[in-house]
SETORKE-271867 format. One record per atom (N, C-alpha, C): atom name; x, z negated, y. Coordinates in nm, 2 decimals. Example, Ala and Ser with C-alpha at 12.3 -4.5 7.8 and 13.67 -1.06 7.14 Angstrom:
ROSE  atom      c1      c3      c2
ROSE     N    1.32   -0.78   -0.57
ROSE    CA    1.23   -0.78   -0.45
ROSE     C    1.32   -0.78   -0.33
ROSE     N    1.28   -0.71   -0.22
ROSE    CA    1.37   -0.71   -0.11
ROSE     C    1.29   -0.79    0.00
***
This chain:
ROSE  atom      c1      c3      c2
ROSE     N    0.08    0.00   -0.12
ROSE    CA    0.00    0.00    0.00
ROSE     C    0.09    0.00    0.12
ROSE     N    0.19   -0.08    0.12
ROSE    CA    0.28   -0.09    0.24
ROSE     C    0.35    0.05    0.26
ROSE     N    0.39    0.12    0.16
ROSE    CA    0.46    0.25    0.18
ROSE     C    0.36    0.35    0.23
ROSE     N    0.24    0.35    0.19
ROSE    CA    0.14    0.44    0.24
ROSE     C    0.11    0.41    0.39
ROSE     N    0.10    0.28    0.42
ROSE    CA    0.08    0.25    0.56
ROSE     C    0.19    0.29    0.65
ROSE     N    0.32    0.28    0.61
ROSE    CA    0.43    0.32    0.68
ROSE     C    0.43    0.47    0.70
ROSE     N    0.40    0.54    0.60
ROSE    CA    0.39    0.69    0.61
ROSE     C    0.29    0.73    0.71
ROSE     N    0.18    0.66    0.71
ROSE    CA    0.07    0.70    0.80
ROSE     C    0.11    0.67    0.94
ROSE     N    0.18    0.56    0.97
ROSE    CA    0.22    0.53    1.10
ROSE     C    0.32    0.63    1.15
ROSE     N    0.42    0.67    1.07
ROSE    CA    0.52    0.77    1.11
ROSE     C    0.45    0.90    1.13
ROSE     N    0.35    0.94    1.05
ROSE    CA    0.29    1.07    1.07
ROSE     C    0.21    1.07    1.20
ROSE     N    0.15    0.95    1.23
ROSE    CA    0.08    0.94    1.36
ROSE     C    0.17    0.96    1.48
ROSE     N    0.28    0.89    1.47
ROSE    CA    0.38    0.90    1.59
ROSE     C    0.44    1.04    1.60
ROSE     N    0.47    1.11    1.49
ROSE    CA    0.52    1.24    1.50
ROSE     C    0.41    1.34    1.55
ROSE     N    0.29    1.31    1.52
ROSE    CA    0.18    1.39    1.57
ROSE     C    0.17    1.38    1.72
ROSE     N    0.19    1.26    1.77
ROSE    CA    0.18    1.23    1.91
ROSE     C    0.30    1.31    1.98
ROSE     N    0.42    1.30    1.92
ROSE    CA    0.54    1.36    1.98
ROSE     C    0.52    1.51    1.98
ROSE     N    0.45    1.57    1.88
ROSE    CA    0.43    1.71    1.87
ROSE     C    0.34    1.75    1.99
ROSE     N    0.24    1.68    2.01
ROSE    CA    0.15    1.71    2.13
ROSE     C    0.22    1.69    2.26
ROSE     N    0.31    1.59    2.26
ROSE    CA    0.38    1.55    2.39
ROSE     C    0.46    1.67    2.44
ROSE     N    0.52    1.75    2.34
ROSE    CA    0.61    1.86    2.39
ROSE     C    0.53    1.97    2.45
ROSE     N    0.40    1.97    2.44
ROSE    CA    0.32    2.08    2.50
ROSE     C    0.28    2.04    2.64
ROSE     N    0.32    1.92    2.69
ROSE    CA    0.27    1.88    2.82
ROSE     C    0.33    1.95    2.94
ROSE     N    0.44    2.03    2.91
ROSE    CA    0.50    2.10    3.02
ROSE     C    0.42    2.22    3.06
ROSE     N    0.32    2.26    2.99
ROSE    CA    0.23    2.37    3.02
ROSE     C    0.09    2.33    3.00
ROSE     N    0.00    2.39    3.08
ROSE    CA   -0.15    2.36    3.06
ROSE     C   -0.20    2.44    2.95
ROSE     N   -0.30    2.38    2.88
ROSE    CA   -0.36    2.45    2.77
ROSE     C   -0.51    2.41    2.76
ROSE     N   -0.60    2.50    2.71
ROSE    CA   -0.74    2.48    2.71
ROSE     C   -0.78    2.44    2.57
ROSE     N   -0.68    2.43    2.48
ROSE    CA   -0.72    2.39    2.34
ROSE     C   -0.75    2.25    2.33
ROSE     N   -0.86    2.22    2.27
ROSE    CA   -0.91    2.08    2.26
ROSE     C   -0.82    1.99    2.19
ROSE     N   -0.76    2.04    2.08
ROSE    CA   -0.67    1.96    2.00
ROSE     C   -0.55    1.91    2.08
ROSE     N   -0.49    2.01    2.15
ROSE    CA   -0.37    1.97    2.23
ROSE     C   -0.40    1.88    2.34
ROSE     N   -0.52    1.89    2.40
ROSE    CA   -0.56    1.80    2.51
ROSE     C   -0.58    1.66    2.45
ROSE     N   -0.63    1.65    2.33
ROSE    CA   -0.65    1.52    2.27
ROSE     C   -0.51    1.45    2.24
ROSE     N   -0.42    1.53    2.19
ROSE    CA   -0.28    1.48    2.16
ROSE     C   -0.22    1.43    2.29
ROSE     N   -0.23    1.52    2.39
ROSE    CA   -0.16    1.49    2.52
ROSE     C   -0.22    1.36    2.58
ROSE     N   -0.36    1.35    2.57
ROSE    CA   -0.42    1.23    2.63
ROSE     C   -0.37    1.10    2.57
ROSE     N   -0.35    1.11    2.44
ROSE    CA   -0.30    0.99    2.37
ROSE     C   -0.16    0.95    2.41
ROSE     N   -0.07    1.05    2.43
ROSE    CA    0.06    1.02    2.48
ROSE     C    0.06    0.98    2.62
ROSE     N   -0.01    1.04    2.71
ROSE    CA   -0.02    1.01    2.85
ROSE     C   -0.07    0.87    2.87
ROSE     N   -0.17    0.83    2.78
ROSE    CA   -0.22    0.69    2.80
ROSE     C   -0.12    0.59    2.78
ROSE     N   -0.02    0.61    2.69
ROSE    CA    0.09    0.51    2.68
ROSE     C    0.17    0.51    2.80
ROSE     N    0.21    0.63    2.85
ROSE    CA    0.30    0.63    2.97
ROSE     C    0.24    0.58    3.09
ROSE     N    0.11    0.59    3.11
ROSE    CA    0.04    0.55    3.24
ROSE     C   -0.02    0.41    3.23
ROSE     N   -0.02    0.35    3.11
ROSE    CA   -0.08    0.22    3.10
ROSE     C   -0.01    0.11    3.18
ROSE     N    0.12    0.12    3.19
ROSE    CA    0.19    0.01    3.27
ROSE     C    0.16    0.03    3.42
ROSE     N    0.14    0.15    3.47
ROSE    CA    0.11    0.17    3.61
ROSE     C   -0.02    0.11    3.65
ROSE     N   -0.12    0.13    3.56
ROSE    CA   -0.26    0.09    3.59
ROSE     C   -0.27   -0.06    3.59
ROSE     N   -0.18   -0.13    3.52
ROSE    CA   -0.20   -0.28    3.51
ROSE     C   -0.10   -0.35    3.60
ROSE     N   -0.01   -0.28    3.66
ROSE    CA    0.10   -0.35    3.74
ROSE     C    0.05   -0.38    3.88
ROSE     N    0.10   -0.50    3.92
ROSE    CA    0.06   -0.54    4.06
ROSE     C    0.18   -0.51    4.15
ROSE     N    0.29   -0.45    4.10
ROSE    CA    0.40   -0.41    4.18
ROSE     C    0.39   -0.27    4.23
ROSE     N    0.50   -0.22    4.28
ROSE    CA    0.50   -0.08    4.33
ROSE     C    0.48    0.02    4.22
ROSE     N    0.40    0.13    4.26
ROSE    CA    0.37    0.23    4.16
ROSE     C    0.39    0.37    4.23
ROSE     N    0.38    0.47    4.15
ROSE    CA    0.39    0.61    4.20
ROSE     C    0.24    0.66    4.21
ROSE     N    0.16    0.59    4.28
ROSE    CA    0.02    0.62    4.30
ROSE     C   -0.01    0.60    4.44
ROSE     N   -0.14    0.63    4.48
ROSE    CA   -0.18    0.62    4.62
ROSE     C   -0.19    0.47    4.66
ROSE     N   -0.18    0.38    4.57
ROSE    CA   -0.20    0.24    4.60
ROSE     C   -0.07    0.18    4.66
ROSE     N    0.04    0.25    4.66
ROSE    CA    0.17    0.21    4.72
ROSE     C    0.21    0.30    4.82
ROSE     N    0.24    0.25    4.94
ROSE    CA    0.30    0.33    5.05
ROSE     C    0.46    0.30    5.05
ROSE     N    0.53    0.41    5.05
ROSE    CA    0.68    0.41    5.04
ROSE     C    0.73    0.45    5.18
ROSE     N    0.82    0.36    5.23
ROSE    CA    0.89    0.39    5.36
ROSE     C    1.03    0.46    5.33
ROSE     N    1.05    0.58    5.39
ROSE    CA    1.17    0.66    5.37
ROSE     C    1.25    0.66    5.50
ROSE     N    1.38    0.63    5.49
ROSE    CA    1.47    0.64    5.60
ROSE     C    1.57    0.75    5.57
ROSE     N    1.58    0.85    5.64
ROSE    CA    1.67    0.96    5.62
ROSE     C    1.78    0.95    5.72
ROSE     N    1.90    0.90    5.67
ROSE    CA    2.01    0.88    5.76
ROSE     C    2.10    1.01    5.75
ROSE     N    2.11    1.08    5.86
ROSE    CA    2.19    1.20    5.86
ROSE     C    2.32    1.17    5.93
ROSE     N    2.43    1.19    5.85
ROSE    CA    2.56    1.16    5.90
ROSE     C    2.62    1.28    5.98
ROSE     N    2.59    1.40    5.92
ROSE    CA    2.65    1.52    5.98
ROSE     C    2.56    1.64    5.94
ROSE     N    2.50    1.71    6.03
ROSE    CA    2.42    1.83    6.00
ROSE     C    2.45    1.93    6.11
ROSE     N    2.50    2.04    6.07
ROSE    CA    2.53    2.15    6.16
ROSE     C    2.40    2.23    6.17
ROSE     N    2.37    2.26    6.30
ROSE    CA    2.24    2.33    6.33
ROSE     C    2.28    2.48    6.36
ROSE     N    2.20    2.57    6.30
ROSE    CA    2.22    2.71    6.33
ROSE     C    2.18    2.73    6.48
ROSE     N    2.25    2.82    6.54
ROSE    CA    2.22    2.86    6.68
ROSE     C    2.24    2.74    6.78
ROSE     N    2.33    2.65    6.73
ROSE    CA    2.36    2.54    6.82
ROSE     C    2.50    2.49    6.79
ROSE     N    2.57    2.45    6.90
ROSE    CA    2.70    2.39    6.88
ROSE     C    2.70    2.24    6.88
ROSE     N    2.58    2.18    6.90
ROSE    CA    2.57    2.04    6.91
ROSE     C    2.58    1.97    6.77
ROSE     N    2.48    2.01    6.68
ROSE    CA    2.47    1.94    6.55
ROSE     C    2.41    1.80    6.57
ROSE     N    2.39    1.74    6.45
ROSE    CA    2.33    1.60    6.45
ROSE     C    2.43    1.51    6.38
ROSE     N    2.46    1.40    6.44
ROSE    CA    2.54    1.30    6.37
ROSE     C    2.48    1.16    6.39
ROSE     N    2.49    1.08    6.28
ROSE    CA    2.44    0.94    6.28
ROSE     C    2.30    0.93    6.34
ROSE     N    2.21    1.00    6.29
ROSE    CA    2.07    0.99    6.33
ROSE     C    1.98    0.95    6.22
ROSE     N    1.88    0.86    6.24
ROSE    CA    1.79    0.82    6.14
ROSE     C    1.65    0.87    6.17
ROSE     N    1.59    0.93    6.07
ROSE    CA    1.45    0.97    6.08
ROSE     C    1.37    0.89    5.97
ROSE     N    1.24    0.87    6.00
ROSE    CA    1.15    0.79    5.92
ROSE     C    1.03    0.87    5.88
ROSE     N    0.97    0.82    5.77
ROSE    CA    0.84    0.87    5.73
ROSE     C    0.79    0.78    5.62
ROSE     N    0.65    0.78    5.60
ROSE    CA    0.59    0.71    5.50
ROSE     C    0.50    0.80    5.42
ROSE     N    0.49    0.76    5.29
ROSE    CA    0.41    0.85    5.20
ROSE     C    0.36    0.78    5.08
ROSE     N    0.26    0.84    5.01
ROSE    CA    0.22    0.80    4.88
ROSE     C    0.26    0.91    4.78
ROSE     N    0.30    0.87    4.66
ROSE    CA    0.32    0.97    4.55
ROSE     C    0.19    0.99    4.48
ROSE     N    0.15    1.12    4.46
ROSE    CA    0.03    1.15    4.39
ROSE     C    0.06    1.23    4.27
ROSE     N    0.02    1.18    4.15
ROSE    CA    0.05    1.25    4.02
ROSE     C   -0.05    1.35    3.99
ROSE     N   -0.01    1.47    3.94
ROSE    CA   -0.10    1.57    3.89
ROSE     C   -0.11    1.56    3.74
ROSE     N   -0.23    1.55    3.70
ROSE    CA   -0.26    1.53    3.56
ROSE     C   -0.23    1.66    3.48
ROSE     N   -0.18    1.64    3.35
ROSE    CA   -0.16    1.75    3.26
ROSE     C   -0.02    1.80    3.26
ROSE     N    0.07    1.72    3.32
ROSE    CA    0.21    1.77    3.31
ROSE     C    0.30    1.66    3.25
ROSE     N    0.40    1.70    3.18
ROSE    CA    0.50    1.61    3.13
ROSE     C    0.64    1.68    3.14
ROSE     N    0.73    1.62    3.21
ROSE    CA    0.73    1.48    3.26
ROSE     C    0.64    1.46    3.38
ROSE     N    0.60    1.34    3.41
ROSE    CA    0.51    1.31    3.52
ROSE     C    0.57    1.38    3.65
ROSE     N    0.48    1.44    3.73
ROSE    CA    0.52    1.50    3.85
ROSE     C    0.39    1.52    3.94
ROSE     N    0.42    1.56    4.07
ROSE    CA    0.30    1.58    4.16
ROSE     C    0.35    1.61    4.30
ROSE     N    0.26    1.58    4.39
ROSE    CA    0.28    1.60    4.53
ROSE     C    0.29    1.47    4.60
ROSE     N    0.30    1.47    4.74
ROSE    CA    0.29    1.35    4.82
ROSE     C    0.19    1.36    4.93
ROSE     N    0.15    1.25    4.98
ROSE    CA    0.06    1.25    5.09
ROSE     C    0.12    1.16    5.20
ROSE     N    0.15    1.22    5.32
ROSE    CA    0.21    1.15    5.42
ROSE     C    0.12    1.05    5.49
ROSE     N    0.17    0.93    5.52
ROSE    CA    0.09    0.83    5.58
ROSE     C    0.15    0.81    5.72
ROSE     N    0.06    0.84    5.82
ROSE    CA    0.10    0.84    5.96
ROSE     C    0.15    0.70    6.00
ROSE     N    0.26    0.70    6.08
ROSE    CA    0.31    0.57    6.13
ROSE     C    0.23    0.53    6.26
ROSE     N    0.22    0.41    6.29
ROSE    CA    0.15    0.36    6.41
ROSE     C    0.23    0.39    6.53
ROSE     N    0.17    0.42    6.64
ROSE    CA    0.24    0.45    6.77
ROSE     C    0.31    0.32    6.82
ROSE     N    0.26    0.21    6.77
ROSE    CA    0.32    0.08    6.81
ROSE     C    0.45    0.05    6.73
ROSE     N    0.47    0.13    6.63
ROSE    CA    0.60    0.11    6.55
ROSE     C    0.71    0.18    6.62
ROSE     N    0.82    0.11    6.64
ROSE    CA    0.93    0.17    6.71
ROSE     C    1.00    0.28    6.64
ROSE     N    0.98    0.29    6.51
ROSE    CA    1.03    0.40    6.43
ROSE     C    0.95    0.53    6.44
ROSE     N    0.83    0.52    6.49
ROSE    CA    0.75    0.64    6.50
ROSE     C    0.80    0.75    6.58
ROSE     N    0.89    0.72    6.68
ROSE    CA    0.94    0.83    6.76
ROSE     C    1.04    0.91    6.68
ROSE     N    1.09    0.86    6.57
ROSE    CA    1.18    0.94    6.49
ROSE     C    1.11    0.99    6.36
ROSE     N    0.98    0.99    6.36
ROSE    CA    0.91    1.03    6.24
ROSE     C    0.91    1.18    6.22
ROSE     N    0.94    1.22    6.10
ROSE    CA    0.93    1.36    6.06
ROSE     C    0.80    1.39    6.00
ROSE     N    0.75    1.52    6.01
ROSE    CA    0.63    1.56    5.96
ROSE     C    0.65    1.64    5.83
ROSE     N    0.59    1.61    5.72
ROSE    CA    0.61    1.68    5.60
ROSE     C    0.51    1.80    5.59
ROSE     N    0.56    1.91    5.56
ROSE    CA    0.48    2.03    5.55
ROSE     C    0.45    2.06    5.40
ROSE     N    0.54    2.02    5.31
ROSE    CA    0.53    2.05    5.17
ROSE     C    0.62    1.96    5.09
ROSE     N    0.58    1.91    4.98
ROSE    CA    0.67    1.82    4.90
ROSE     C    0.62    1.81    4.76
ROSE     N    0.72    1.80    4.67
ROSE    CA    0.69    1.78    4.53
ROSE     C    0.79    1.68    4.47
ROSE     N    0.75    1.61    4.37
ROSE    CA    0.84    1.51    4.30
ROSE     C    0.82    1.53    4.15
ROSE     N    0.92    1.49    4.07
ROSE    CA    0.91    1.49    3.93
ROSE     C    1.01    1.39    3.87
ROSE     N    0.96    1.31    3.77
ROSE    CA    1.05    1.22    3.70
ROSE     C    1.14    1.31    3.60
ROSE     N    1.26    1.27    3.59
ROSE    CA    1.35    1.36    3.51
ROSE     C    1.46    1.28    3.45
ROSE     N    1.52    1.35    3.35
ROSE    CA    1.65    1.30    3.29
ROSE     C    1.76    1.34    3.40
ROSE     N    1.88    1.32    3.37
ROSE    CA    1.99    1.36    3.46
ROSE     C    1.99    1.51    3.46
ROSE     N    1.96    1.58    3.57
ROSE    CA    1.96    1.73    3.57
ROSE     C    2.09    1.79    3.53
ROSE     N    2.20    1.71    3.55
ROSE    CA    2.33    1.76    3.51
ROSE     C    2.38    1.73    3.37
ROSE     N    2.29    1.65    3.30
ROSE    CA    2.33    1.60    3.16
ROSE     C    2.21    1.57    3.08
ROSE     N    2.13    1.68    3.06
ROSE    CA    2.01    1.66    2.98
ROSE     C    2.04    1.64    2.83
ROSE     N    1.97    1.54    2.77
ROSE    CA    1.98    1.51    2.63
ROSE     C    1.86    1.55    2.56
ROSE     N    1.87    1.62    2.45
ROSE    CA    1.75    1.67    2.38
ROSE     C    1.67    1.55    2.33
ROSE     N    1.54    1.55    2.37
ROSE    CA    1.45    1.45    2.31
ROSE     C    1.45    1.31    2.38
ROSE     N    1.52    1.30    2.49
ROSE    CA    1.52    1.17    2.56
ROSE     C    1.38    1.12    2.59
ROSE     N    1.29    1.21    2.62
ROSE    CA    1.15    1.17    2.65
ROSE     C    1.08    1.11    2.53
ROSE     N    1.12    1.14    2.41
ROSE    CA    1.05    1.09    2.29
ROSE     C    1.06    0.94    2.29
ROSE     N    1.17    0.88    2.33
ROSE    CA    1.19    0.73    2.32
ROSE     C    1.09    0.67    2.42
ROSE     N    1.04    0.74    2.52
ROSE    CA    0.94    0.68    2.61
ROSE     C    0.81    0.66    2.54
ROSE     N    0.79    0.71    2.42
ROSE    CA    0.67    0.69    2.35
ROSE     C    0.66    0.55    2.29
ROSE     N    0.78    0.49    2.27
ROSE    CA    0.79    0.37    2.20
ROSE     C    0.83    0.25    2.29
ROSE     N    0.87    0.27    2.41
ROSE    CA    0.90    0.16    2.50
ROSE     C    0.88    0.22    2.64
ROSE     N    0.94    0.15    2.74
ROSE    CA    0.92    0.21    2.88
ROSE     C    0.98    0.35    2.89
ROSE     N    0.92    0.44    2.96
ROSE    CA    0.97    0.57    2.98
ROSE     C    1.11    0.57    3.03
ROSE     N    1.20    0.66    2.98
ROSE    CA    1.34    0.65    3.01
ROSE     C    1.38    0.75    3.12
ROSE     N    1.29    0.80    3.20
ROSE    CA    1.33    0.89    3.30
ROSE     C    1.41    0.82    3.41
ROSE     N    1.54    0.84    3.42
ROSE    CA    1.62    0.76    3.51
ROSE     C    1.62    0.81    3.66
ROSE     N    1.56    0.93    3.68
ROSE    CA    1.56    0.98    3.82
ROSE     C    1.42    1.03    3.86
ROSE     N    1.40    1.02    3.99
ROSE    CA    1.29    1.09    4.05
ROSE     C    1.34    1.20    4.14
ROSE     N    1.31    1.32    4.11
ROSE    CA    1.36    1.44    4.19
ROSE     C    1.26    1.47    4.30
ROSE     N    1.30    1.46    4.43
ROSE    CA    1.21    1.48    4.54
ROSE     C    1.26    1.59    4.62
ROSE     N    1.17    1.69    4.64
ROSE    CA    1.19    1.81    4.73
ROSE     C    1.09    1.80    4.84
ROSE     N    1.14    1.80    4.96
ROSE    CA    1.05    1.78    5.08
ROSE     C    1.09    1.87    5.19
ROSE     N    0.98    1.94    5.24
ROSE    CA    1.00    2.03    5.35
ROSE     C    0.94    1.97    5.48
ROSE     N    1.01    1.98    5.59
ROSE    CA    0.97    1.91    5.71
ROSE     C    0.95    2.01    5.82
ROSE     N    0.87    1.98    5.92
ROSE    CA    0.84    2.07    6.03
ROSE     C    0.95    2.05    6.14
ROSE     N    0.96    2.15    6.23
ROSE    CA    1.05    2.14    6.34
ROSE     C    1.02    2.02    6.43
ROSE     N    1.13    1.96    6.48
ROSE    CA    1.11    1.84    6.57
ROSE     C    1.21    1.86    6.69
ROSE     N    1.15    1.84    6.81
ROSE    CA    1.23    1.84    6.93
ROSE     C    1.30    1.71    6.94
ROSE     N    1.43    1.71    6.95
ROSE    CA    1.51    1.59    6.96
ROSE     C    1.54    1.55    7.11
ROSE     N    1.57    1.65    7.18
ROSE    CA    1.60    1.63    7.32
ROSE     C    1.56    1.76    7.40
ROSE     N    1.46    1.74    7.49
ROSE    CA    1.41    1.85    7.56
ROSE     C    1.51    1.90    7.67
ROSE     N    1.59    1.81    7.73
ROSE    CA    1.68    1.85    7.83
ROSE     C    1.80    1.93    7.78
ROSE     N    1.85    1.89    7.66
ROSE    CA    1.96    1.97    7.60
ROSE     C    1.90    2.08    7.50
ROSE     N    1.77    2.08    7.49
ROSE    CA    1.70    2.18    7.40
ROSE     C    1.76    2.16    7.26
ROSE     N    1.78    2.04    7.22
ROSE    CA    1.83    2.02    7.08
ROSE     C    1.70    2.00    6.99
ROSE     N    1.70    2.09    6.89
ROSE    CA    1.58    2.09    6.80
ROSE     C    1.63    2.08    6.66
ROSE     N    1.56    1.99    6.58
ROSE    CA    1.58    1.99    6.44
ROSE     C    1.49    2.09    6.38
ROSE     N    1.54    2.20    6.32
ROSE    CA    1.46    2.31    6.26
ROSE     C    1.39    2.26    6.14
ROSE     N    1.29    2.35    6.09
ROSE    CA    1.23    2.32    5.96
ROSE     C    1.34    2.31    5.85
ROSE     N    1.34    2.21    5.77
ROSE    CA    1.44    2.19    5.67
ROSE     C    1.37    2.16    5.53
ROSE     N    1.45    2.19    5.43
ROSE    CA    1.41    2.15    5.30
ROSE     C    1.51    2.04    5.25
ROSE     N    1.46    1.92    5.23
ROSE    CA    1.55    1.81    5.18
ROSE     C    1.53    1.80    5.03
ROSE     N    1.64    1.75    4.96
ROSE    CA    1.64    1.73    4.82
ROSE     C    1.71    1.60    4.79
ROSE     N    1.66    1.51    4.70
ROSE    CA    1.73    1.39    4.67
ROSE     C    1.70    1.36    4.52
ROSE     N    1.80    1.32    4.45
ROSE    CA    1.79    1.27    4.31
ROSE     C    1.79    1.12    4.31
ROSE     N    1.67    1.06    4.31
ROSE    CA    1.66    0.92    4.34
ROSE     C    1.66    0.84    4.21
ROSE     N    1.75    0.74    4.19
ROSE    CA    1.75    0.66    4.07
ROSE     C    1.61    0.59    4.06
ROSE     N    1.56    0.59    3.94
ROSE    CA    1.42    0.54    3.91
ROSE     C    1.43    0.45    3.79
ROSE     N    1.37    0.33    3.80
ROSE    CA    1.35    0.24    3.69
ROSE     C    1.21    0.18    3.69
ROSE     N    1.17    0.13    3.58
ROSE    CA    1.04    0.07    3.57
ROSE     C    1.04   -0.05    3.48
ROSE     N    0.99   -0.16    3.52
ROSE    CA    0.98   -0.28    3.44
ROSE     C    0.85   -0.34    3.45
ROSE     N    0.78   -0.36    3.34
ROSE    CA    0.65   -0.42    3.33
ROSE     C    0.55   -0.34    3.43
ROSE     N    0.57   -0.21    3.44
ROSE    CA    0.49   -0.13    3.52
ROSE     C    0.53   -0.11    3.66
ROSE     N    0.62   -0.20    3.71
ROSE    CA    0.66   -0.20    3.85
ROSE     C    0.77   -0.10    3.87
ROSE     N    0.76   -0.01    3.96
ROSE    CA    0.85    0.10    3.98
ROSE     C    0.96    0.06    4.09
ROSE     N    1.08    0.09    4.06
ROSE    CA    1.19    0.06    4.16
ROSE     C    1.26    0.20    4.18
ROSE     N    1.28    0.23    4.31
ROSE    CA    1.35    0.35    4.35
ROSE     C    1.47    0.31    4.44
ROSE     N    1.59    0.36    4.41
ROSE    CA    1.71    0.32    4.49
ROSE     C    1.75    0.43    4.58
ROSE     N    1.85    0.39    4.67
ROSE    CA    1.90    0.48    4.76
ROSE     C    1.97    0.60    4.69
ROSE     N    1.98    0.71    4.76
ROSE    CA    2.03    0.83    4.70
ROSE     C    2.10    0.92    4.81
ROSE     N    2.18    1.01    4.76
ROSE    CA    2.24    1.11    4.85
ROSE     C    2.13    1.20    4.91
ROSE     N    2.13    1.23    5.04
ROSE    CA    2.03    1.32    5.10
ROSE     C    2.10    1.45    5.11
ROSE     N    2.03    1.55    5.06
ROSE    CA    2.08    1.69    5.07
ROSE     C    1.99    1.78    5.15
ROSE     N    2.04    1.88    5.21
ROSE    CA    1.96    1.99    5.26
ROSE     C    1.98    2.10    5.16
ROSE     N    1.86    2.15    5.12
ROSE    CA    1.86    2.26    5.02
ROSE     C    1.85    2.40    5.09
ROSE     N    1.95    2.48    5.07
ROSE    CA    1.95    2.61    5.13
ROSE     C    1.91    2.71    5.02
ROSE     N    1.81    2.79    5.04
ROSE    CA    1.76    2.88    4.94
ROSE     C    1.78    3.03    4.98
ROSE     N    1.82    3.11    4.89
ROSE    CA    1.84    3.25    4.92
ROSE     C    1.79    3.33    4.81
ROSE     N    1.72    3.44    4.84
ROSE    CA    1.67    3.53    4.73
ROSE     C    1.77    3.63    4.70
ROSE     N    1.79    3.65    4.57
ROSE    CA    1.89    3.75    4.52
ROSE     C    1.81    3.86    4.45
ROSE     N    1.84    3.98    4.49
ROSE    CA    1.77    4.10    4.43
ROSE     C    1.85    4.14    4.31
ROSE     N    1.78    4.13    4.19
ROSE    CA    1.84    4.17    4.07
ROSE     C    1.77    4.30    4.02
ROSE     N    1.82    4.35    3.91
ROSE    CA    1.76    4.47    3.86
ROSE     C    1.62    4.44    3.81
ROSE     N    1.52    4.49    3.88
ROSE    CA    1.38    4.47    3.84
ROSE     C    1.33    4.34    3.86
ROSE     N    1.40    4.25    3.93
ROSE    CA    1.35    4.11    3.95
ROSE     C    1.41    4.05    4.08
ROSE     N    1.35    3.94    4.13
ROSE    CA    1.41    3.87    4.24
ROSE     C    1.42    3.72    4.19
ROSE     N    1.54    3.67    4.22
ROSE    CA    1.57    3.53    4.18
ROSE     C    1.60    3.45    4.30
ROSE     N    1.56    3.32    4.30
ROSE    CA    1.60    3.23    4.40
ROSE     C    1.72    3.15    4.37
ROSE     N    1.82    3.16    4.46
ROSE    CA    1.94    3.08    4.44
ROSE     C    1.95    2.97    4.55
ROSE     N    1.97    2.85    4.51
ROSE    CA    1.98    2.74    4.61
ROSE     C    2.11    2.67    4.60
ROSE     N    2.15    2.61    4.71
ROSE    CA    2.27    2.53    4.73
ROSE     C    2.23    2.40    4.80
ROSE     N    2.27    2.29    4.74
ROSE    CA    2.24    2.16    4.80
ROSE     C    2.37    2.11    4.87
ROSE     N    2.35    2.08    5.00
ROSE    CA    2.46    2.03    5.09
ROSE     C    2.43    1.89    5.13
ROSE     N    2.52    1.80    5.09
ROSE    CA    2.50    1.66    5.13
ROSE     C    2.51    1.64    5.28
ROSE     N    2.41    1.57    5.34
ROSE    CA    2.42    1.55    5.48
ROSE     C    2.40    1.40    5.52
ROSE     N    2.38    1.31    5.42
ROSE    CA    2.36    1.17    5.45
ROSE     C    2.30    1.09    5.33
ROSE     N    2.22    1.00    5.37
ROSE    CA    2.16    0.91    5.26
ROSE     C    2.01    0.89    5.28
ROSE     N    1.94    0.88    5.17
ROSE    CA    1.80    0.85    5.18
ROSE     C    1.78    0.71    5.12
ROSE     N    1.71    0.63    5.20
ROSE    CA    1.67    0.49    5.16
ROSE     C    1.52    0.49    5.14
ROSE     N    1.47    0.43    5.03
ROSE    CA    1.33    0.43    5.01
ROSE     C    1.29    0.29    4.96
ROSE     N    1.19    0.23    5.02
ROSE    CA    1.14    0.10    4.98
ROSE     C    0.99    0.10    4.99
ROSE     N    0.92    0.02    4.90
ROSE    CA    0.78    0.01    4.91
ROSE     C    0.73   -0.09    5.02
ROSE     N    0.62   -0.06    5.08
ROSE    CA    0.56   -0.15    5.18
ROSE     C    0.45   -0.23    5.11
ROSE     N    0.48   -0.36    5.08
ROSE    CA    0.39   -0.44    5.00
ROSE     C    0.32   -0.54    5.09
***
């Protein structure tokens, strides 16, 4: 009886893992939806029961973008030692694995001294990930049996133009920022640590019969992120 029970448990877990691998694409097949729902229930259970910070609309995150050195096109001034601020919620899109989604900016109060350095987000996406430079096959599988092991949150964020100084006509142009943010989770509470802040430059390359996007990340400073509790 014990051997049969063990075999049944292993078969059930392997079935969940099989369905889990399909989460990177959407499907209308009822069976795959049921498998995915079972796996996602495990991964999201901690977030729904935690009273700490989460990657949901219930937590507002404060971001400080410290730019140490940024050369501006069409300008000889550049930006040095300047801090910009913004607040946001992480919003998860259902039906994807690893977890990912968009953000919703939370406007800062005019009474807040940091509001004058607030950036406006025009587009942003995030995704939990293994180390993009050192992916290990099947790392996500272990997330089925204990806390998910995604050690990073990859954040791509596009911002609108911002006038910095009208007299000198210094303008921060629309930029695409990228950061690989260390991510941990304990008892459902999410922790995000400081990370290198990059400006992502994208260029389209014309290939034979196709067009490919090539991007280069240039470090310009540091991103600090903390929950407002």
